[in-house]
C-alpha positions in Angstrom: -5.0 24.3 -7.4 -2.1 24.0 -9.8 -1.1 27.6 -9.1 -1.3 27.0 -5.4 0.9 23.9 -5.5 3.6 25.8 -7.5 3.6 28.6 -5.0 3.8 26.2 -2.1 6.9 24.5 -3.6 8.7 27.8 -3.3 7.3 28.3 0.2 8.5 24.9 1.4 12.0 25.5 0.0 12.2 28.8 1.8 11.0 27.4 5.1 13.0 24.3 5.6 16.7 23.6 6.0 19.1 20.7 5.9 20.6 18.6 8.7 23.9 19.6 10.2 25.3 17.7 13.2 22.4 16.2 15.2 18.7 15.3 15.0 17.6 18.7 16.4 18.4 20.3 13.1 15.3 18.5 11.9 13.2 21.1 13.8 11.6 24.1 12.4 13.0 27.6 13.1 10.2 29.4 15.0 11.0 32.7 13.2 10.0 31.3 9.8 6.9 32.2 7.7 5.3 34.3 10.5 2.5 35.7 8.3 1.7 32.6 6.2 -1.8 31.1 6.4 -2.2 27.5 7.7 -3.8 26.5 4.4 -0.9 27.6 2.4 1.6 25.6 4.5 -0.7 22.6 4.7 -1.1 22.5 0.9 2.7 22.3 0.6 2.9 19.7 3.4 0.3 17.5 1.6 2.4 17.8 -1.6 5.6 16.9 0.1 4.0 13.9 1.9 2.4 12.4 -1.2 5.4 13.0 -3.4 7.5 11.0 -1.0 4.9 8.3 -0.7 4.6 7.9 -4.5 8.4 7.7 -4.7 8.4 5.0 -2.0 5.7 3.0 -3.7 7.6 2.9 -7.0 11.0 2.1 -5.6 10.1 0.0 -2.5 6.6 -0.6 -1.5 4.9 -1.9 -4.6 7.3 -4.7 -4.3 6.1 -5.3 -0.7 2.5 -5.3 -1.8 3.0 -8.3 -4.1 0.5 -6.9 -6.7 2.8 -4.9 -8.9 6.5 -5.5 -9.2 8.8 -2.6 -10.2 12.2 -3.7 -8.9 12.4 -7.4 -8.5 13.7 -7.4 -4.9 13.1 -6.1 -1.5 15.1 -3.0 -0.5 15.8 -1.6 3.0 14.8 2.0 2.7 16.2 5.4 1.8 17.4 8.7 3.4 14.7 10.9 1.8 11.7 9.5 3.7 13.2 10.4 7.1 14.4 13.9 6.1 11.3 14.8 4.0 8.8 13.7 6.6 10.6 15.2 9.6 11.7 18.5 7.9 9.4 19.4 5.1 6.3 17.8 6.5 6.3 17.5 10.3 8.6 20.5 10.8 6.3 22.8 8.9 3.2 21.5 10.7 5.0 22.1 14.1 5.7 25.7 12.9 2.1 26.5 12.1 1.1 25.0 15.5 3.4 27.4 17.2 1.8 30.3 15.3 -1.9 29.4 15.6 -2.5 26.8 18.3 -4.8 28.2 21.0 -6.2 30.9 18.7 -10.0 30.2 18.5 -10.1 31.5 14.9 -7.9 28.6 13.8 -9.3 25.7 15.9 -10.5 23.6 12.9 -7.3 24.2 10.9 -5.1 23.2 13.8 -7.1 20.0 14.3 -6.6 19.2 10.6 -2.9 19.9 10.8 -2.7 17.5 13.8 -4.6 14.8 11.8 -2.0 15.0 9.1 0.8 14.9 11.6 -0.7 11.7 13.0 -1.0 10.3 9.5 2.7 10.9 8.9 3.9 9.6 12.2 1.8 6.5 11.7 3.6 6.0 8.4 7.0 6.4 10.1 6.4 4.2 13.0 5.0 1.5 10.7 8.1 1.8 8.5 10.9 1.8 11.1 9.4 0.9 14.5 10.7 3.1 17.3 11.2 6.7 16.1 11.7 10.2 17.6 8.3 11.3 18.6 7.6 13.0 21.9 10.9 15.1 21.8 11.3 15.1 18.0 10.9 18.9 17.9 12.5 19.9 21.2 15.3 22.2 20.0 16.9 22.4 23.4 18.1 18.7 23.2 21.4 17.6 21.8 20.3 14.0 21.9 16.8 13.0 20.8 15.8 9.6 22.1 13.2 7.4 20.4 9.8 6.5 21.7 8.7 2.8 21.6 5.9 1.7 19.2 3.3 1.2 21.8 3.7 4.7 23.3 3.5 6.2 19.8 0.4 4.3 18.8 -1.3 5.0 22.1 -0.7 8.7 21.6 -1.8 8.8 17.9 -5.1 7.1 18.7 -5.8 9.6 21.5 -4.8 12.6 19.3 -7.0 11.5 16.4 -10.0 11.1 18.7 -9.4 14.6 20.1 -8.9 16.0 16.6 -12.2 14.7 15.4 -14.0 16.1 18.4 -12.3 19.5 18.0 -13.8 20.1 14.5 -16.8 22.5 14.8 -18.9 22.9 11.6 -19.8 26.4 12.6 -16.2 27.3 13.6 -13.4 28.6 11.4 -13.7 27.6 7.8 -11.0 26.5 5.4 -10.1 28.9 2.6 -8.4 26.2 0.6 -8.8 22.4 0.8 -6.9 20.4 -1.8 -7.8 17.1 -0.2 -11.6 17.3 -0.1 -12.4 20.3 -2.3 -9.5 20.6 -4.8 -11.5 22.5 -7.5 -14.0 24.4 -5.5 -14.5 26.6 -2.4 -14.4 24.5 0.8 -17.6 24.3 2.9 -18.6 22.9 6.3 -19.3 19.6 4.5 -15.6 19.3 3.9 -15.0 19.8 7.7 -17.3 16.8 8.2 -15.1 14.9 5.7 -12.1 15.7 7.8 -13.8 14.3 10.9 -14.4 11.1 8.8 -10.7 11.1 7.8 -9.6 11.2 11.4 -12.0 8.4 12.3 -10.8 6.3 9.4 -7.2 6.7 10.4 -8.1 5.9 14.0 -9.9 2.7 12.9 -7.0 1.8 10.6 -4.4 2.2 13.4 -6.6 0.4 16.0 -6.9 -2.6 13.8 -3.2 -2.5 13.2 -2.3 -2.7 16.9 -4.7 -5.5 17.9 -1.7 -7.8 18.6 0.4 -5.5 20.7 -2.3 -3.3 22.3 -5.5 -5.5 22.3 -7.5 -3.7 24.9 -6.7 -0.2 23.5 -7.4 -1.4 20.0 -10.8 -2.8 21.0 -11.9 0.3 22.9 -11.0 2.6 19.9 -12.6 0.3 17.4 -15.8 0.1 19.4 -15.8 3.9 19.9 -15.4 4.6 16.2 -18.0 2.0 15.2 -20.5 3.5 17.6 -21.1 6.4 15.2 -20.8 5.0 11.7 -22.2 8.2 10.2 -18.9 9.8 11.0 -17.0 7.3 8.8 -17.0 7.6 5.0 -20.3 6.4 3.4 -19.2 6.5 -0.3 -16.2 7.3 -2.5 -17.2 10.9 -2.3 -15.6 10.9 1.1 -12.3 9.5 -0.1 -9.3 11.5 1.0 -7.1 12.1 -2.0 -4.5 14.5 -3.3 -5.0 15.6 -6.9 -2.0 16.7 -8.8 -1.9 19.3 -11.6 -0.5 19.4 -15.1 1.8 22.5 -14.7 5.5 21.9 -14.1 6.1 21.4 -10.4 2.7 20.1 -9.7 2.8 16.9 -11.6 2.5 13.5 -10.0 5.7 11.6 -9.1 4.2 8.5 -10.8 4.1 10.6 -14.0 7.6 12.0 -13.6 9.3 8.8 -12.8 7.3 6.3 -14.9 6.7 8.4 -18.0 9.3 11.1 -18.1 12.3 9.5 -16.5 14.3 6.9 -18.4 14.8 4.8 -15.2 11.5 2.9 -15.5 10.9 2.9 -19.2 11.2 -0.2 -21.3 12.8 -3.1 -19.4 12.2 -1.7 -15.9 8.5 -0.7 -16.3 6.5 -1.8 -13.2 4.5 -4.9 -14.1 2.1 -7.3 -12.5 3.4 -9.8 -9.9 2.9 -13.4 -10.8 1.6 -13.9 -7.2 -1.4 -11.6 -7.6 -1.8 -13.0 -11.1 -2.4 -16.4 -9.6 -5.2 -15.1 -7.4 -6.8 -13.2 -10.3 -6.8 -16.4 -12.3 -8.0 -18.7 -9.5 -11.2 -16.7 -9.0 -12.0 -15.3 -12.4 -11.3 -11.9 -11.1 -12.3 -9.2 -13.6 -10.0 -6.8 -11.8 -7.1 -8.4 -13.7 -8.2 -6.3 -16.7 -8.8 -3.2 -14.6 -5.6 -3.2 -12.7 -3.3 -4.2 -15.6 -3.1 -4.0 -19.4 -2.6 -7.0 -21.7 1.0 -7.6 -22.5 2.4 -5.7 -25.5 3.9 -9.0 -26.8 1.7 -11.9 -25.5 3.6 -14.9 -24.2 3.0 -18.2 -26.0 2.3 -21.1 -23.7 2.2 -24.8 -24.6 -1.0 -26.5 -23.6 -2.8 -29.8 -24.2 -6.4 -29.5 -25.6 -9.0 -31.9 -26.8 -11.4 -31.5 -29.7 -15.2 -31.8 -30.0 -14.7 -33.4 -33.5 -12.0 -36.0 -32.8 -10.8 -38.2 -30.0 -7.3 -36.8 -30.3 -5.4 -34.7 -27.8 -3.6 -31.7 -29.3 -0.4 -30.2 -27.9 -0.6 -26.6 -29.1 1.0 -23.3 -28.5 -1.0 -20.0 -28.3 -0.6 -16.6 -26.8 -2.1 -15.5 -23.5 -3.0 -11.9 -23.0 -1.7 -11.4 -19.4 1.4 -12.5 -17.5 3.0 -11.6 -14.2 6.7 -11.4 -13.6 8.2 -14.0 -11.3 9.0 -13.3 -7.7 11.3 -16.3 -7.7 13.2 -16.0 -10.9 16.3 -17.9 -9.8 15.8 -21.6 -9.0 17.4 -22.7 -5.7 19.7 -25.6 -6.2 17.7 -27.7 -3.7 14.6 -27.5 -5.9 16.2 -29.5 -8.7 14.4 -27.5 -11.3 16.4 -27.1 -14.5 14.0 -25.0 -16.5 12.2 -22.2 -14.6 8.6 -21.4 -15.3 8.0 -19.1 -18.3 11.6 -19.3 -19.4 13.0 -19.4 -22.8 12.6 -16.4 -25.1 10.7 -14.3 -22.5 11.1 -10.6 -22.8 9.9 -7.6 -20.6 7.1 -6.9 -23.1 5.5 -10.3 -22.3 4.5 -9.0 -18.9 1.3 -7.0 -18.1 1.9 -3.3 -17.2 -0.2 -0.8 -15.3 -2.7 1.3 -17.1 -1.5 4.7 -18.3 -4.3 6.4 -16.5 -2.7 5.6 -13.1 0.4 7.7 -14.0 -0.9 10.8 -15.7 0.2 14.2 -14.7 -2.8 15.0 -12.6 -3.7 11.5 -11.4 -4.9 11.6 -7.8 -3.3 9.8 -4.9 -5.8 8.0 -2.7 -5.1 8.2 1.0 -8.3 6.4 2.1 -11.1 4.7 0.1 -14.6 3.8 1.0 -13.9 0.1 0.1 -11.1 0.0 2.7 -13.5 1.4 5.3 -16.0 -1.3 4.5 -13.4 -4.0 4.9 -12.2 -2.5 8.2 -15.8 -2.4 9.5 -16.2 -6.1 8.4 -13.2 -7.1 10.5 -14.4 -5.0 13.5 -17.9 -6.6 13.3 -16.3 -10.1 12.9 -14.4 -9.5 16.2 -17.6 -8.3 18.0 -16.4 -4.7 18.1 -19.5 -3.0 17.0 -21.3 -2.2 13.8 -24.9 -1.8 12.7 -24.7 -4.4 9.9 -23.5 -8.0 9.7 -19.8 -8.6 8.9 -20.7 -10.2 5.6 -22.7 -7.1 4.6 -19.7 -4.9 5.2 -17.5 -7.4 3.3 -19.7 -7.5 0.2 -20.1 -3.7 0.4 -16.3 -3.5 0.3 -16.0 -5.7 -2.8 -18.9 -3.8 -4.5 -17.2 -0.4 -3.7 -13.9 -1.7 -5.1 -15.4 -2.9 -8.3 -17.3 0.4 -8.7 -14.1 2.3 -8.1 -12.5 0.5 -11.0 -15.5 1.0 -13.2 -16.5 -2.7 -13.1 -20.2 -3.5 -13.2 -22.5 -4.7 -10.4 -23.1 -7.9 -12.4 -19.4 -8.6 -12.5 -19.2 -8.0 -8.7 -22.2 -10.4 -8.1 -20.7 -13.1 -10.2 -17.3 -12.8 -8.5 -18.9 -12.8 -5.0 -20.9 -16.0 -5.8 -17.7 -18.1 -6.2 -16.6 -20.5 -3.5 -13.8 -18.9 -1.5 -15.1 -15.5 -2.2 -18.6 -16.1 -0.9 -18.9 -15.6 2.8 -18.4 -18.8 4.8 -17.2 -20.9 1.9 -13.9 -22.5 1.0 -12.5 -22.1 -2.5 -9.9 -24.1 -4.4 -7.3 -21.9 -6.1 -4.4 -22.7 -8.4 -0.9 -23.4 -7.4 1.7 -20.7 -7.7 3.9 -21.4 -10.8 6.5 -23.2 -8.6 3.9 -25.4 -6.9 4.9 -24.7 -3.3 2.2 -22.1 -2.7 -1.5 -22.5 -3.3 -4.2 -19.8 -3.6 -7.1 -21.7 -2.1 -9.1 -19.6 0.3 -10.4 -21.3 3.4 -13.9 -20.9 4.9 -12.4 -18.6 7.5 -14.0 -15.2 7.0 -11.1 -13.1 8.4 -8.9 -14.5 5.6 -11.5 -13.4 3.1 -11.7 -9.9 4.4 -7.9 -9.5 4.4 -7.5 -10.9 0.9 -10.0 -8.4 -0.4 -8.5 -5.6 1.6 -5.0 -6.5 0.2 -6.3 -6.4 -3.4 -8.1 -3.1 -2.7 -4.8 -1.4 -1.7 -3.6 -1.4 -5.3 -2.1 0.9 -6.3 -1.6 3.8 -4.0 -2.0 1.9 -0.7 1.2 -0.2 -1.0 2.3 0.9 2.5 -1.0 -0.2 4.0 -0.8 -3.5 2.1 2.6 -4.1 3.7 1.2 -3.2 7.1 -1.7 -5.5 6.6 0.5 -8.4 5.8 2.8 -7.8 8.7 0.0 -7.6 11.2 -2.0 -10.6 9.9 0.6 -12.9 8.2 -2.4 -13.8 6.0 -0.6 -14.5 2.7 2.0 -17.1 2.1 4.4 -15.0 0.0 7.0 -16.5 -2.3 10.7 -15.7 -1.7 12.8 -13.4 -3.8 15.5 -15.6 -5.1 17.4 -12.8 -6.7 17.7 -10.7 -3.6 20.7 -8.5 -4.6 22.1 -6.7 -1.5 19.3 -7.8 0.7 19.7 -11.6 0.9 17.9 -12.0 4.3 18.9 -14.5 6.9 19.5 -17.4 4.4 21.9 -15.7 2.0 20.3 -17.1 -1.2 16.8 -15.7 -0.9 14.9 -12.9 0.8 11.5 -12.9 2.6 9.4 -9.8 3.0 11.0 -7.1 5.1 9.5 -6.4 8.5 10.8 -2.8 8.6 13.4 -0.5 7.1 16.9 0.4 8.2 17.3 3.7 10.0 18.8 6.2 7.6 22.6 6.4 8.0 23.4 9.9 6.9 20.4 11.7 8.4 20.2 9.7 11.7 22.8 7.1 12.5 25.6 9.7 12.0 23.8 12.7 13.3 22.0 11.3 16.3 24.1 8.3 17.3 23.0 8.1 21.0 19.3 8.4 20.1 19.8 5.9 17.3 21.3 3.4 19.7 18.3 3.9 22.0 16.0 3.2 19.0 17.8 -0.1 18.2 17.5 -1.1 21.9 13.8 -0.4 21.8 13.5 -2.7 18.8 14.6 -5.5 21.1 17.1 -6.6 18.4 20.8 -7.0 18.6 21.1 -4.7 15.6 19.3 -2.5 13.1 17.9 -5.3 11.0 15.1 -5.3 8.4 13.9 -8.7 9.6 13.3 -7.6 13.2 9.6 -8.0 13.9 7.7 -4.9 14.9 5.3 -4.9 17.8 2.3 -5.0 15.5 3.3 -8.4 14.2 2.3 -11.8 15.7 5.0 -14.3 16.2 5.7 -16.2 13.0 8.4 -18.3 11.5 9.5 -17.8 7.9 9.6 -21.0 5.7 12.9 -22.6 4.9 12.4 -22.4 1.1 15.3 -24.8 0.5 13.2 -27.7 1.8 9.9 -27.1 0.0 8.6 -29.4 -2.7 9.0 -27.1 -5.8 7.8 -28.1 -9.2 6.7 -26.2 -12.3 3.0 -25.8 -12.5 1.3 -24.0 -15.4 -2.3 -25.0 -14.4 -3.2 -21.4 -13.6 -2.7 -20.3 -17.2 -3.6 -23.5 -19.0 -6.9 -23.8 -20.8 -7.1 -20.0 -21.0 -9.7 -19.9 -23.7 -11.3 -23.3 -23.0 -10.5 -27.0 -23.1 -10.7 -27.5 -26.9 -9.0 -26.3 -30.0 -12.4 -25.2 -31.3 -12.6 -22.8 -28.4 -9.4 -21.1 -29.7 -10.9 -20.9 -33.2 -14.2 -19.5 -31.9 -12.3 -16.6 -30.1 -10.0 -15.9 -33.0 -6.9 -17.1 -31.3 -4.0 -18.1 -33.6 -2.4 -21.4 -32.5 0.1 -23.9 -33.7 -0.2 -27.7 -33.3 3.0 -29.2 -32.0 1.8 -32.8 -32.0 -1.2 -35.0 -31.4 -1.8 -38.3 -29.6 
């Protein structure tokens, strides 16, 4: 596979071209690569897609997922997503369609190519809102207008259903399949996995559009759930792209986080304090699977008792994990002089991602079995089919996630038994470190499903975590109080973006009439990142200047127990500040 990827990098460079004066230059020249096999082009297409997604995760979307924090603020997008996806990815797919569509010897491969095109279009419409779609590759047009979100989602759901039905196990076979058979010869079993992939994407999109297209969503969910054998049944069915170790085939995570100087040292992606509060509230062992202990543990001040005396001891001791603050600057209205975890804090106090996630050949997971279980739980909860109970799917999702991260069944069972995690129960969580957000989980079971699905999207699924939050508004997210050039409506803090800006160089300047049409379809007076997309329910962002903010360390206090003897028993060095 490593050799294949290197070859395809050269192929893609030779078969794409840059923008000139309008959007139609994002189309593919029909005279290009007239003898290249679909598998060769698709391998390069997969590489270009995942490279861009990994880049976006690091720079933009991990921040939006609120689990890992690489930048410290929300940003409004880039140029490369638009150009890479339309030129190097969609343009090349359109080209192989022109060459092979309608040829019975390529039916399966054309269905797979269309699945990937749907996957990429779903990413784009979920990022920007209205985008060029139905006429995106019509080279006769000088102006390419945008399609509205509902039209695009309706089409994508229809196409994915048709793609799954088009796959014939006895039909044309893949010669290379880097998604489901990266190290071996593809077989008809891999074609079944592509059917499952199409159905997984269809279920994901149908759940996403329940607010704006409820009837269409329900019919698609029910149709997919009517044949669960054609959905993934284990992590063996996960769709993933596996990188190589040779130059040119290495993962973007590796190149940017390990090789580049940009993210080394003070800018290394670290755990968010928001996710950290959830981990601590429910004794979640994924804390140690998702993140490493801090290189330099932070010392907290705590009040403990003793089993041998009646004294209270004010002590300092190190805690192994710490998340970086989402709200590092205190708003003047809060009246807080000393922010949480201030003082001599350094970047090495924060918990970083395990090195295994950013190795040269680390795979990028497009879908996981755990996600499928959580989606099925939501479908069943809403009476949209399923052979099992909603709670059975829910627990299967947690178990699958724990298994994925090499945690034990016993750990999963203990976690699932806690109030708030256990189906139908409410659980009391800790306050966020500024007090104005609490991580208690109500008895509502939809909330439970969405929280577990959110945690499951670490680390590759940052876009889907962002989409989940926008469509459910399930989490109360803290504001960024150091927003940089993206201050939001208030000017001193920023809430989570609803979308990205359209790219200026590759779209605003090159397709101005089409761009104006896209902004109009947004229903917004301008191209704003806080314009709600159609998938989102109506919601009002909090006025963070009026909340009751106070420093609350309860979620890290008593880390090793309530007594000084508990520190000694676990070999923790501590200092007594005073007693009373």
